[in-house]
C-alpha positions in Angstrom: -16.5 26.3 -30.2 -12.8 25.5 -30.3 -11.3 24.9 -26.9 -7.8 25.9 -25.9 -5.3 23.4 -24.5 -4.2 26.0 -22.0 -6.0 25.9 -18.6 -7.3 29.1 -16.9 -5.3 30.5 -14.0 -6.9 29.4 -10.8 -6.1 32.5 -8.8 -8.1 35.0 -11.0 -11.0 32.6 -11.0 -11.0 32.6 -7.2 -10.9 36.4 -7.1 -13.7 36.7 -9.5 -15.9 34.2 -7.6 -15.2 36.1 -4.4 -16.3 39.4 -5.9 -19.5 37.8 -7.3 -20.7 37.0 -3.8 -22.3 33.8 -5.1 -20.2 31.3 -3.3 -20.6 32.3 0.4 -23.5 30.0 1.1 -22.2 26.9 -0.7 -22.9 23.5 0.7 -20.5 20.7 -0.3 -20.7 17.0 0.7 -17.6 14.8 0.6 -18.5 11.2 1.0 -15.4 9.6 2.4 -14.3 13.0 3.4 -12.0 11.7 6.2 -10.0 9.6 3.8 -6.9 10.4 1.8 -8.2 12.1 -1.3 -11.6 13.1 0.1 -10.1 14.6 3.2 -7.5 16.5 1.2 -10.2 17.8 -1.1 -12.0 19.2 1.9 -8.8 21.0 3.1 -8.2 22.3 -0.4 -11.7 23.7 -0.4 -11.2 25.3 3.0 -8.1 27.0 1.7 -9.9 28.3 -1.4 -12.8 29.8 0.6 -10.3 31.5 3.0 -8.3 32.9 0.1 -11.6 34.2 -1.5 -12.4 35.9 1.9 -9.1 37.9 1.7 -10.5 39.4 -1.5 -14.0 40.2 -0.4 -15.4 39.6 3.1 -18.7 37.7 3.2 -21.7 38.8 5.2 -22.4 37.8 8.8 -24.8 35.1 7.8 -22.7 33.8 5.0 -21.1 30.5 6.1 -19.9 28.0 3.5 -20.4 24.4 4.8 -18.1 21.5 4.1 -19.7 18.2 5.1 -17.4 15.2 5.5 -18.5 11.7 6.2 -16.5 9.0 8.1 -17.2 5.4 8.9 -17.1 6.0 12.6 -15.7 7.9 15.5 -12.1 6.8 14.9 -12.1 8.1 11.3 -13.7 11.4 12.3 -11.3 11.8 15.3 -8.3 11.2 13.0 -9.4 13.7 10.5 -10.3 16.3 13.2 -6.7 16.0 14.4 -5.5 16.6 10.9 -7.8 19.6 10.4 -6.5 21.2 13.6 -2.9 20.7 12.6 -3.6 22.0 9.1 -5.2 25.2 10.5 -2.4 25.6 13.0 0.2 25.6 10.2 -1.6 28.5 8.6 -3.0 30.6 11.4 -1.3 29.4 14.6 -2.7 27.7 17.7 -4.8 30.7 18.8 -7.2 30.2 15.8 -8.0 26.5 16.3 -11.6 25.8 15.0 -14.3 26.0 17.6 -16.7 23.1 18.3 -20.2 23.8 17.1 -22.8 21.0 17.1 -21.4 18.0 15.1 -18.6 20.0 13.5 -16.2 22.9 13.8 -16.3 26.5 12.8 -13.0 28.0 11.6 -12.0 31.5 12.6 -12.7 32.6 9.0 -16.3 31.4 9.2 -16.2 28.1 7.3 -18.2 25.3 9.0 -16.7 21.8 8.7 -19.5 19.4 9.5 -19.1 15.7 10.3 -21.6 12.8 9.9 -21.2 9.1 10.2 -22.0 7.3 7.0 -21.2 3.8 5.9 -22.0 2.9 2.3 -23.5 -0.6 2.4 -25.4 -3.0 0.2 -28.1 -3.0 2.8 -27.9 -1.4 6.3 -26.7 -4.1 8.7 -25.7 -6.7 6.1 -22.0 -6.0 6.5 -22.1 -7.2 10.1 -21.8 -10.7 8.7 -18.1 -10.1 8.8 -18.2 -9.8 12.6 -20.3 -12.9 13.1 -18.7 -16.3 14.0 -18.7 -18.8 11.2 -21.2 -21.2 12.9 -23.6 -18.4 13.5 -23.7 -16.8 10.0 -26.5 -19.0 8.6 -28.8 -17.9 11.4 -27.7 -14.3 10.9 -28.6 -14.3 7.2 -32.0 -15.9 7.8 -32.8 -13.5 10.6 -31.8 -10.6 8.4 -34.0 -11.7 5.5 -36.9 -12.2 7.9 -36.6 -8.6 9.1 -36.7 -7.4 5.4 -40.0 -9.4 4.8 -41.6 -10.5 8.0 -43.7 -13.6 7.5 -42.0 -14.7 4.4 -44.2 -15.1 1.3 -41.3 -15.3 -1.2 -37.9 -16.9 -1.5 -35.1 -15.3 0.4 -33.2 -14.5 -2.8 -36.2 -12.6 -4.2 -36.5 -10.6 -1.0 -32.8 -9.7 -1.1 -33.0 -8.7 -4.8 -36.0 -6.5 -4.2 -34.4 -4.8 -1.1 -31.0 -4.2 -2.9 -32.7 -2.9 -6.0 -34.6 -0.3 -4.0 -31.7 0.9 -1.8 -30.4 4.4 -2.4 -28.0 4.9 0.5 -26.1 8.0 -0.8 -29.2 9.9 -2.1 -31.2 9.1 1.1 -28.3 10.3 3.3 -28.0 13.6 1.4 -31.8 14.2 1.3 -31.9 13.5 5.0 -29.2 16.0 5.7 -30.9 18.7 3.7 -34.2 18.0 5.3 -32.7 18.0 8.8 -30.7 21.2 8.5 -32.1 23.2 5.6 -35.8 22.5 5.1 -37.3 25.5 3.5 -33.9 27.4 3.7 -31.0 28.2 1.5 -29.2 26.2 0.3 -31.8 23.9 -1.1 -29.2 21.7 -2.8 -25.5 21.0 -2.8 -23.0 23.0 -4.7 -21.0 19.7 -5.1 -21.0 16.1 -4.0 -17.7 14.4 -4.1 -17.2 10.7 -3.7 -13.7 10.2 -2.4 -14.0 6.4 -2.1 -12.6 4.2 -5.0 -15.8 2.7 -6.3 -14.5 -0.5 -7.9 -12.8 -1.4 -4.7 -15.9 -0.5 -2.7 -18.1 -2.7 -5.0 -15.7 -5.6 -4.9 -15.7 -5.3 -1.1 -19.4 -5.5 -0.8 -19.6 -8.3 -3.4 -17.6 -10.4 -1.0 -20.3 -9.8 1.6 -22.9 -11.0 -0.9 -21.0 -14.2 -1.7 -21.0 -15.0 2.0 -24.7 -14.3 2.3 -25.5 -16.6 -0.7 -23.5 -19.4 0.8 -25.8 -19.5 3.8 -29.1 -19.3 1.9 -31.2 -22.5 1.3 -32.2 -23.6 -2.2 -30.5 -20.9 -4.2 -29.6 -21.3 -7.9 -26.0 -21.4 -9.1 -26.5 -17.9 -10.5 -27.9 -16.4 -7.3 -24.7 -14.8 -6.2 -24.2 -13.1 -9.6 -27.8 -11.9 -9.5 -27.3 -10.2 -6.2 -24.0 -8.6 -7.3 -25.6 -7.3 -10.5 -28.5 -5.9 -8.6 -26.2 -4.1 -6.3 -24.2 -2.6 -9.2 -27.4 -1.4 -10.9 -28.8 0.0 -7.6 -25.6 1.9 -6.9 -25.7 3.4 -10.4 -29.3 4.5 -9.9 -28.4 5.9 -6.5 -25.7 8.1 -8.1 -28.2 9.2 -10.8 -30.5 10.5 -8.0 -27.5 12.2 -6.4 -26.9 14.1 -9.7 -30.3 15.7 -9.2 -29.3 17.1 -5.8 -26.1 18.9 -6.7 -24.6 21.3 -9.3 -21.6 19.1 -9.6 -21.1 15.4 -8.8 -17.5 14.2 -8.9 -16.2 10.8 -8.3 -12.6 9.9 -7.5 -12.5 6.8 -9.5 -9.6 4.4 -10.0 -8.0 2.3 -12.7 -8.1 -0.6 -10.1 -4.5 -1.5 -10.8 -2.9 1.9 -11.0 -2.4 1.6 -14.8 0.1 -1.2 -14.1 -1.0 -3.4 -17.0 -0.1 -4.0 -20.6 -2.4 -3.9 -23.5 -1.6 -5.5 -26.8 -3.6 -5.8 -30.0 -4.5 -9.3 -31.1 -6.7 -10.8 -33.8 -9.4 -11.5 -31.3 -9.2 -8.0 -29.8 -7.1 -6.3 -27.2 -5.5 -8.5 -24.5 -4.3 -7.3 -21.1 -1.8 -8.6 -18.7 -0.9 -7.4 -15.2 2.5 -5.8 -14.7 2.3 -5.8 -10.9 4.6 -8.3 -9.3 2.2 -8.6 -6.4 1.3 -12.0 -5.0 -2.4 -11.7 -5.4 -2.2 -10.4 -9.0 0.5 -12.8 -10.0 -1.8 -15.8 -9.1 -4.7 -15.0 -11.4 -6.3 -12.5 -13.7 -8.7 -11.2 -11.1 -7.2 -7.7 -11.3 -7.6 -7.6 -15.1 -11.3 -8.3 -14.7 -11.5 -5.7 -12.0 -9.8 -3.1 -14.2 -12.2 -3.8 -17.1 -15.1 -3.5 -14.6 -13.7 -0.1 -13.5 -13.7 1.1 -17.1 -17.3 0.0 -17.6 -18.4 1.8 -14.4 -16.6 5.0 -15.6 -18.4 4.8 -18.9 -21.8 4.3 -17.3 -21.3 7.1 -14.7 -20.1 9.5 -17.3 -23.2 9.0 -19.3 -25.2 10.0 -16.3 -23.5 13.4 -16.3 -21.2 12.5 -13.3 -17.6 13.8 -13.6 -15.2 10.9 -13.2 -11.6 11.6 -12.1 -9.7 8.4 -12.9 -6.5 8.4 -10.8 -3.3 6.5 -11.4 -3.6 4.6 -8.1 -3.5 7.5 -5.6 -1.6 6.7 -2.4 -2.4 9.6 -0.2 -0.2 10.7 2.6 -2.8 12.3 4.8 -0.9 11.8 8.1 2.5 10.8 9.3 2.1 9.1 12.6 4.8 9.0 15.3 5.3 5.9 17.4 1.7 4.8 17.1 0.5 1.2 17.0 -0.5 -0.3 13.6 -3.9 -2.0 13.2 -3.7 -5.6 12.0 -4.9 -6.0 8.4 -8.5 -7.1 7.9 -7.5 -10.4 6.2 -5.5 -11.9 9.1 -8.0 -10.4 11.6 -10.8 -12.3 10.0 -8.7 -15.5 9.8 -8.0 -15.2 13.6 -11.6 -14.8 14.5 -12.8 -17.6 12.1 -10.2 -20.1 13.4 -11.5 -23.0 15.5 -9.0 -22.3 18.3 -7.2 -19.3 19.7 -3.8 -19.0 18.1 -2.6 -16.7 20.8 -4.0 -15.6 24.2 -6.9 -13.1 23.6 -7.0 -13.7 19.9 -10.8 -14.2 19.8 -11.6 -11.5 22.3 -14.8 -9.6 21.8 -15.4 -5.9 22.6 -18.2 -4.5 24.8 -20.4 -4.3 21.7 -20.0 -8.1 21.2 -18.0 -7.6 18.0 -14.5 -9.0 17.5 -11.8 -6.6 18.7 -9.6 -5.1 16.0 -6.2 -6.4 16.7 -3.0 -4.4 16.6 0.3 -5.7 15.1 2.5 -7.2 17.8 6.0 -8.5 17.7 6.4 -12.0 19.1 9.0 -14.8 18.8 8.4 -16.6 15.5 7.8 -20.3 15.1 11.0 -22.0 13.6 10.4 -25.1 11.6 11.9 -27.2 8.8 10.4 -25.9 5.6 9.8 -29.2 3.8 9.1 -31.8 6.5 7.9 -30.1 9.6 6.4 -32.0 12.6 2.6 -32.0 12.6 0.8 -30.3 15.4 -1.0 -27.2 16.6 0.9 -23.9 16.4 0.7 -21.4 19.3 2.2 -18.0 19.5 2.8 -15.5 22.2 0.7 -12.3 22.2 3.9 -10.2 21.9 4.6 -6.5 22.3 3.0 -3.8 20.3 4.8 -2.7 17.2 5.3 1.1 17.2 7.3 2.3 14.2 9.0 5.7 14.7 7.1 6.9 11.6 4.1 5.3 9.7 2.1 6.8 7.0 -1.7 6.8 7.1 -3.4 6.8 3.7 -7.1 6.9 4.2 -8.9 3.8 3.1 -5.6 2.3 1.9 -4.3 1.8 5.4 -0.9 2.2 6.8 2.5 2.2 5.0 6.1 2.3 6.0 8.2 5.2 4.7 10.1 2.7 2.4 6.9 1.2 1.1 5.5 4.6 0.2 8.8 5.7 -1.4 8.9 2.6 -3.6 5.3 2.7 -4.8 5.4 6.4 -5.6 8.5 5.8 -7.8 7.5 2.7 -9.7 3.8 3.4 -10.1 4.2 7.2 -11.0 1.6 8.0 -8.4 0.0 11.4 -8.5 -0.1 13.0 -5.1 -3.3 13.3 -3.1 -3.0 17.0 -3.0 -3.0 17.5 -6.8 -5.9 15.1 -7.2 -7.8 16.8 -4.5 -7.1 20.2 -6.0 -8.9 19.1 -9.2 -11.9 17.9 -7.3 -12.0 21.0 -5.0 -11.6 23.6 -7.8 -14.3 22.0 -10.0 -16.5 21.6 -7.0 -16.3 25.2 -6.0 -15.8 27.0 -9.3 -17.1 24.6 -11.9 -15.0 23.1 -14.7 -12.2 25.0 -16.5 -13.7 27.2 -19.2 -10.8 26.9 -21.6 -9.8 23.3 -21.4 -12.2 21.3 -19.2 -10.9 18.7 -16.9 -14.0 16.6 -17.7 -14.9 17.3 -21.3 -18.3 16.1 -22.5 -16.6 14.8 -25.7 -14.8 12.3 -23.4 -17.9 11.3 -21.6 -17.1 13.5 -18.6 -14.0 11.4 -17.8 -10.7 12.9 -16.8 -7.8 10.4 -16.8 -5.4 12.2 -14.5 -2.0 11.1 -15.8 1.3 11.2 -14.0 2.8 14.7 -13.3 5.9 16.1 -11.7 4.0 17.2 -8.6 4.9 13.9 -6.9 8.3 15.6 -6.4 6.7 17.2 -3.4 6.1 13.7 -2.0 9.8 12.9 -2.4 10.7 16.2 -0.7 8.7 15.0 2.3 10.0 11.4 2.3 13.6 12.7 2.1 13.3 14.8 5.2 16.1 13.7 7.6 13.9 11.9 10.1 12.0 9.9 7.5 15.1 9.1 5.5 16.8 8.0 8.7 13.9 5.6 9.4 14.5 3.9 6.0 18.2 3.3 6.6 18.0 2.3 10.3 17.7 -1.4 9.9 15.6 -1.6 13.0 12.4 0.0 11.6 9.9 -2.1 9.7 10.4 -1.5 6.0 6.9 -2.7 5.0 3.6 -3.1 6.8 0.6 -5.1 5.7 -1.5 -2.7 3.7 -1.6 -2.0 0.0 1.2 -4.1 -1.2 2.0 -7.6 -2.1 3.8 -10.2 -0.1 6.6 -10.1 -2.6 7.0 -6.3 -2.4 7.0 -6.5 1.4 9.4 -9.4 1.5 12.0 -7.6 -0.7 11.9 -4.6 1.5 12.4 -6.7 4.6 15.4 -8.5 3.0 17.0 -5.1 2.5 16.4 -4.1 6.2 18.1 -7.3 7.3 21.1 -6.4 5.2 21.3 -2.9 6.8 20.7 -4.3 10.3 23.5 -6.8 9.9 25.9 -4.1 8.7 25.0 -1.9 11.7 25.6 -4.8 14.1 29.0 -5.4 12.6 30.1 -1.7 12.7 28.5 -0.6 16.0 31.2 0.7 18.4 30.3 -1.2 21.5 33.4 0.1 23.3 31.8 3.5 23.3 29.4 2.4 26.0 30.2 4.0 29.3 31.5 1.2 31.7 29.2 2.6 34.4 26.3 3.2 32.1 22.9 4.1 33.7 20.8 1.3 32.3 17.6 3.1 33.3 18.4 5.9 30.8 20.2 3.8 28.2 18.4 3.6 24.8 19.8 0.6 22.9 18.2 1.6 19.6 19.5 5.1 19.8 23.0 3.9 20.7 23.0 1.4 17.8 22.0 4.1 15.3 24.4 6.8 16.6 27.4 4.5 16.9 27.1 2.4 13.7 27.2 3.2 10.0 24.3 3.1 7.5 24.9 0.6 4.7 26.4 2.0 1.5 26.9 0.2 -1.9 30.6 0.6 -1.3 30.3 -1.4 1.9 28.6 -4.2 0.0 31.3 -4.2 -2.6 34.0 -4.8 0.1 31.9 -7.5 2.0 33.1 -11.0 1.2 30.1 -13.0 0.2 31.1 -16.0 2.3 31.2 -13.8 5.4 27.9 -12.1 4.5 26.1 -15.5 4.0 27.4 -16.9 7.2 26.6 -13.9 9.3 23.1 -13.5 7.8 22.2 -17.1 8.9 23.3 -16.2 12.4 21.3 -13.0 12.4 18.0 -14.5 11.2 18.3 -17.8 13.1 19.2 -16.4 16.5 17.0 -17.4 19.4 18.6 -15.2 22.1 20.5 -11.9 22.1 23.7 -13.5 23.2 23.9 -15.5 19.9 24.3 -12.2 18.1 27.4 -11.2 20.0 29.6 -13.1 17.6 28.7 -10.6 14.9 30.7 -8.0 16.7 33.5 -9.7 18.6 35.3 -6.5 19.3 32.8 -5.5 22.0 33.2 -7.0 25.4 31.9 -6.2 28.9 35.0 -7.5 30.7 35.1 -6.3 34.2 32.0 -4.1 33.7 28.7 -6.0 34.0 26.6 -2.8 33.4 28.4 -2.4 30.0 27.8 -6.0 29.2 24.1 -5.7 30.0 23.9 -2.6 27.7 25.4 -4.6 24.9 22.9 -7.4 25.4 20.1 -4.8 25.2 21.4 -3.7 21.8 21.4 -7.3 20.6 17.9 -7.7 22.0 16.7 -4.7 20.0 18.2 -6.2 16.9 16.5 -9.6 17.6 13.2 -7.8 18.0 13.7 -6.1 14.6 14.2 -9.6 13.0 11.1 -11.0 14.7 9.0 -8.1 13.5 9.4 -9.4 9.9 7.5 -12.7 10.4 5.2 -11.0 12.9 4.1 -8.8 10.0 3.4 -11.8 7.8 6.7 -12.4 5.8 8.3 -15.7 6.7 12.1 -15.8 6.8 13.8 -18.8 5.1 17.4 -19.6 6.1 19.8 -22.5 6.6 20.7 -24.1 9.9 23.1 -27.0 10.0 22.6 -27.6 6.3 18.8 -27.8 6.5 16.3 -25.3 5.1 14.3 -23.7 7.9 11.5 -21.2 8.0 10.6 -18.7 10.7 7.0 -17.6 10.6 4.4 -15.7 12.5 0.7 -16.7 12.8 -0.1 -15.0 9.4 1.6 -16.2 6.2 1.1 -13.3 3.8 2.4 -15.1 0.7 -0.4 -17.6 0.9 -2.8 -15.5 2.9 -3.3 -18.3 5.4 -3.2 -18.7 9.1 -0.4 -20.8 10.5 -2.6 -22.6 13.0 -0.7 -25.8 12.6 3.0 -26.4 12.2 2.6 -28.2 8.9 0.4 -25.6 7.3 3.0 -24.0 5.0 4.2 -27.3 3.7 0.6 -28.5 3.2 -0.1 -25.4 1.1 2.8 -26.0 -1.2 1.8 -29.7 -1.6 -1.8 -28.6 -2.5 -0.4 -26.2 -5.0 1.7 -29.0 -6.6 -1.3 -31.3 -6.7 -3.3 -28.7 -8.7 -0.4 -27.7 -11.0 0.3 -28.4 -14.6 3.9 -29.7 -14.4 7.0 -29.6 -12.3 8.4 -31.2 -9.2 7.3 -30.4 -5.6 10.6 -28.6 -5.2 9.7 -26.5 -8.3 6.4 -25.4 -6.8 8.0 -24.7 -3.4 10.8 -22.6 -5.0 8.3 -20.8 -7.3 6.4 -19.6 -4.2 9.6 -18.6 -2.4 10.6 -16.5 -5.4 7.3 -14.9 -6.2 5.3 -15.0 -3.0 7.2 -12.8 -0.6 9.2 -15.2 1.6 12.4 -13.5 2.8 14.8 -16.1 1.5 18.4 -15.4 2.8 20.0 -18.7 2.0 23.2 -18.3 0.0 22.0 -19.7 -3.3 19.5 -18.2 -5.7 16.2 -19.2 -7.3 14.9 -17.7 -10.5 11.5 -18.2 -12.1 9.8 -16.9 -15.2 6.4 -18.2 -14.3 3.7 -15.8 -13.0 1.3 -18.4 -11.5 1.6 -21.9 -10.1 -1.0 -23.0 -12.7 1.7 -22.9 -15.4 4.1 -25.8 -16.2 7.0 -25.0 -13.9 9.2 -27.8 -15.0 11.3 -25.5 -17.3 10.5 -22.2 -15.6 12.3 -22.6 -12.2 16.1 -22.3 -12.1 18.4 -23.2 -9.2 21.6 -21.2 -9.2 24.5 -21.8 -6.8 25.9 -18.3 -7.0 25.7 -14.9 -8.6 27.5 -16.0 -11.8 25.0 -18.8 -12.5 22.1 -16.5 -11.8 23.3 -13.8 -14.2 23.9 -16.5 -16.9 20.3 -17.8 -16.4 18.9 -14.2 -16.7 20.7 -13.9 -20.0 18.7 -16.7 -21.4 15.3 -15.0 -20.7 13.5 -12.9 -23.3 14.5 -9.2 -22.6 11.9 -7.1 -20.8 9.9 -10.1 -19.8 8.9 -10.8 -16.2 11.1 -12.8 -13.9 11.5 -13.1 -10.1 14.3 -14.2 -7.9 15.1 -14.9 -4.2 18.1 -15.9 -2.2 21.1 -14.0 -0.9 23.0 -14.4 -4.2 20.1 -12.9 -6.1 19.9 -9.9 -3.7 23.6 -9.2 -3.9 23.7 -9.7 -7.7 20.9 -7.1 -8.1 22.6 -4.6 -5.7 26.0 -5.1 -7.4 24.6 -4.5 -10.8 22.8 -1.4 -9.6 26.0 -0.2 -7.9 27.9 -0.5 -11.2 25.4 1.9 -12.8 25.1 4.3 -9.9 28.8 4.8 -9.5 29.0 5.9 -13.2 26.8 9.0 -12.6 28.7 12.0 -13.9 27.8 15.6 -13.1 29.1 16.9 -16.4 26.4 14.8 -18.3 23.7 16.6 -16.4 20.1 15.1 -16.6 21.2 12.6 -19.2 22.2 10.4 -16.3 18.5 9.9 -15.6 17.9 7.4 -12.8 21.5 7.3 -11.5 20.9 10.3 -9.2 17.8 8.9 -7.4 19.9 7.1 -4.8 21.2 9.7 -2.2 24.8 10.0 -1.2 26.3 10.6 2.2 28.5 13.5 3.1 31.5 11.6 1.7 29.9 10.9 -1.6 29.2 7.2 -0.8 26.0 5.8 -2.2 23.4 4.9 0.5 21.3 1.8 0.3 17.8 3.2 0.7 15.3 0.4 0.6 12.4 2.3 -1.0 14.5 3.5 -3.9 16.2 0.0 -4.3 12.8 -1.7 -4.4 11.6 0.6 -7.2 14.7 -0.3 -9.2 14.0 -4.0 -8.6 10.5 -3.7 -10.1 12.0 -2.1 -13.2 14.8 -4.7 -13.4 12.3 -7.6 -13.2 10.1 -6.2 -15.9 7.4 -4.7 -13.7 7.8 -1.0 -14.4 4.7 1.0 -15.3 4.2 1.5 -19.1 4.4 5.2 -19.9 6.5 5.2 -23.0 9.3 6.9 -21.0 10.1 4.1 -18.6 13.6 3.8 -20.1 14.6 6.8 -17.9 13.9 4.8 -14.7 16.4 2.0 -15.0 17.3 -1.1 -17.0 15.9 -4.6 -17.4 17.8 -7.3 -15.6 20.4 -7.3 -12.9 23.3 -6.2 -15.1 23.3 -4.4 -18.4 24.2 -6.7 -21.2 27.5 -6.2 -23.0 27.2 -4.6 -26.5 29.1 -6.7 -29.1 32.4 -5.2 -30.3 32.1 -5.2 -34.2 35.1 -3.3 -35.4 36.7 -6.4 -36.9 33.5 -7.3 -38.7 33.1 -3.9 -40.5 35.1 -3.9 -43.7 37.5 -1.0 -44.5 37.6 0.3 -40.9 41.1 1.5 -39.9 42.6 -0.7 -37.1 43.4 0.8 -33.7 42.3 4.3 -34.7 40.5 6.6 -32.3 39.8 10.3 -32.0 38.7 12.3 -29.0 
């Protein structure tokens, strides 16, 4: 049979299914159904069933069931809130779902069931993460003893046997059918959807196994790999059993690196290199191995008859949170609890269940030290105040993003929206695959590689809503959080926010404060935003670099609000002390915005009295270390140098400043072409005094190759080059202007500096754009377009000084 390339229309398929009456008692299970893609798939299914009910009404006993699993109460509660808001947007508050048992029944008669389910290697083994380091050995031996009381075989053999026999997903689904439908209809699932990225999931559990092996006695060198391979095999067999329980089994897979890699043919076979400029991927080839592993899994699962939806790094926007605290990332949380001493008051606090408390991100005064030769000693930090961004974006298992972070990643990674990915999963789960052009063709081993589409424009429509855009250009909101992003990516966004904040402090009209202001009602942040100007590229072009450099050192190095007053000398309290106090509160809010950056893990490097200083919080994201001692950053650089292949200590320090995510705002610039500190850095690190030297150095680099920079001169050089292109956008050339219209203009036609958009352009400029074959439309390599040679005089017979229009 010859298949068409044209998909079937979804609407008529829904109407046909409604009239058949076969879909009203469907049971669907969505493992990870409270996450970004899984949760959206559930809501898409709910929408489909409700639309079908407008065509033909089901019988009184006909209730489709959508089962969603979450890790715990918090996940389920967050998704329940999302479910209610979703229903409210469609039917109003009067038709909120009603609580029934462990779920909710919608007014239309669709039951959304919730169950807790944690996919683990073995039940209880993941708790090793919550056990203190000195107690982990006893935990492992106790765990093995429970698996095989009395011993009789080596611990590694006991673990291999238990892992090989584990079928967590199939056991959970059988248990649900047995508990609720024994001897009844339905006897099986219409579909089972796994909304959890399996390569990431397996990698996460393999970390657990590494910890377990390290605490076993007399294990072979290959014991860790044996356990990991046993887990991978067992998980495959688990999914094979799930296939026998459902009409359709769909897996929201992942490329592991979002397709951000290059592949080139070589004599010995294809070679791959990562194109992400992220700190963890720039250090080694771990993500390349993970990407190959993802492909191998997709091939194996496809052969089992499972439908694999390979997504181009889905960053779901399943919730926009308003003024809510942000959980501290798992990595610094573990470092805090594993540390010998408390790095701040309450750092090692345990909950009522005896497990370490999940910390929230707090803003505290940073530690300020000489970068190269700090005094040795313990480092202590204040607990600080909770960080509550005006808006933060929750993305299921990916964590929490800022608006700017989301904007940048959607642009540069060509991310498909969670809604469109979920629609594919939901439509195939409910209706089966497309009859004309299947999403998951058997000829392709049941794999659908969902490529980039234009549907992400709906994401940009969301992110460009006035409140979210205002958050990006405020200067006081955090431009990057800690989840799903590299230290480099975060650091660049933070550098842009400092530039915007400095401009707002310079332009804020302090004289507009009422001399008799009511301090109890005065909102310093609101006043700053209402009475200052957002930064435009035209503002930057008029800003003398010497003034910018001097004022930036004042902003990032200030210890008290009063030190920032020199940035706006026009304002004065004079005879009005209340007005003066209000001004100080504005500067205090700006100081807190600066402190938020190192509190989130991105150290700031600046100059003070001719010396290079660093301001850091307790977590140093570029190195993924805890700053529990004042000399910790310097020690890490020295250790990197000791293991390197060539270059001075300064080369290694500056390599990490440029690639690792330090927010370097010193006037000069650093350029490096190296991706890792294992390369010979002696000829790959350039020190440039100003923008002109930097641009000259970039001209010596192979076009379209990777490079990274840091320093204030590098930041302004990049923005100035971008401005040169953006200001040449001409309406009469239409869409031929490509990327030039991505940056929004204000009401006067001036070009706004929007960090998320600027950051996407940086990745393109530094050779990090995603390979699509059309990436030329998204910007140009380098910080300034190279001049084309003028060859009139070299071409024989060409008339001189002749031109026609």
